[in-house]
Structure formats: C-alpha cells, structure tokens
C-alpha positions as CSV (number, residue, x, y, z in Angstrom):
1,X,-28.2,15.5,-4.2
2,X,-28.6,12.6,-6.6
3,X,-26.3,9.6,-7.2
4,X,-24.6,11.0,-10.3
5,X,-23.9,14.4,-8.7
6,X,-22.4,12.7,-5.7
7,X,-20.2,10.5,-7.8
8,X,-19.1,13.5,-9.9
9,X,-18.0,15.3,-6.7
10,X,-16.1,12.2,-5.5
11,X,-14.4,11.8,-8.9
12,X,-13.4,15.5,-8.8
13,X,-11.9,15.0,-5.4
14,X,-9.9,12.0,-6.6
15,X,-8.7,14.0,-9.6
16,X,-7.5,16.8,-7.4
17,X,-5.8,14.5,-4.9
18,X,-3.9,12.9,-7.8
19,X,-2.5,16.2,-9.1
20,X,-5.3,17.2,-11.5
21,X,-3.9,15.2,-14.3
22,X,-6.2,15.2,-17.4
23,X,-7.1,12.1,-19.3
24,X,-7.7,9.8,-16.3
25,X,-11.4,10.7,-15.9
26,X,-12.8,7.2,-16.7
27,X,-10.7,5.7,-14.0
28,X,-11.6,8.4,-11.5
29,X,-15.2,7.9,-12.3
30,X,-15.0,4.1,-11.8
31,X,-13.3,4.6,-8.5
32,X,-15.8,7.2,-7.4
33,X,-18.7,4.8,-8.3
34,X,-17.1,2.1,-6.1
35,X,-16.7,4.6,-3.2
36,X,-20.3,5.8,-3.6
37,X,-21.6,2.2,-3.6
38,X,-19.6,1.3,-0.5
39,X,-20.9,4.4,1.3
40,X,-24.5,3.5,0.4
41,X,-24.0,-0.1,1.6
42,X,-22.6,1.2,4.8
43,X,-25.4,3.7,5.3
44,X,-28.0,1.0,4.7
45,X,-26.2,-1.4,7.0
46,X,-26.3,1.2,9.8
47,X,-29.9,1.9,9.2
48,X,-30.8,-1.8,9.5
49,X,-28.9,-2.1,12.8
50,X,-30.7,0.8,14.6
51,X,-32.5,-0.5,17.6
52,X,-36.2,-0.4,17.9
53,X,-37.0,2.2,20.5
54,X,-40.4,1.1,21.5
55,X,-43.2,-1.3,20.6
56,X,-46.3,0.1,19.0
57,X,-49.4,-1.1,20.8
58,X,-51.9,-2.0,18.1
59,X,-54.6,-2.9,20.6
60,X,-56.8,-0.1,21.7
61,X,-57.5,-0.1,25.4
62,X,-61.1,0.3,26.5
63,X,-62.0,2.9,29.0
64,X,-62.8,0.9,32.2
65,X,-64.6,3.6,34.2
C-alpha cells in the first residue's frame, strides 16, 4: 500500500472515531499525515537499531591441503 492510501485509511479511522462528522476532512487528513510520518520514523528507527547478526568474511580462504 502506498503513502496516500495509508493516510486515507488513517483519516477515515479518525473520522469514524470522531462520530463521522462531515466537513472536518482537512483536519483529519492533516492528523493522519502526522500519524503516518511518526509511524515511518518509528519503523526506520527500529530498522536502524537491529543488531548485526554476523560478520561477512570478505577474504576467501585458500584450500590448504
């Protein structure tokens, strides 16, 4: 799902939670954008903090037989 589609779903959820009042769509959209941006920052932050599982050996070992 792309950015705009995710924001649309978040805005729709906000609209429903606030009683489905019409005419507040711009505010719902702005809040949804902020929520989406915060989620992306959090995801990126979590990705950056993942530990490195192993070290890649870039030196090929010669067969010593």
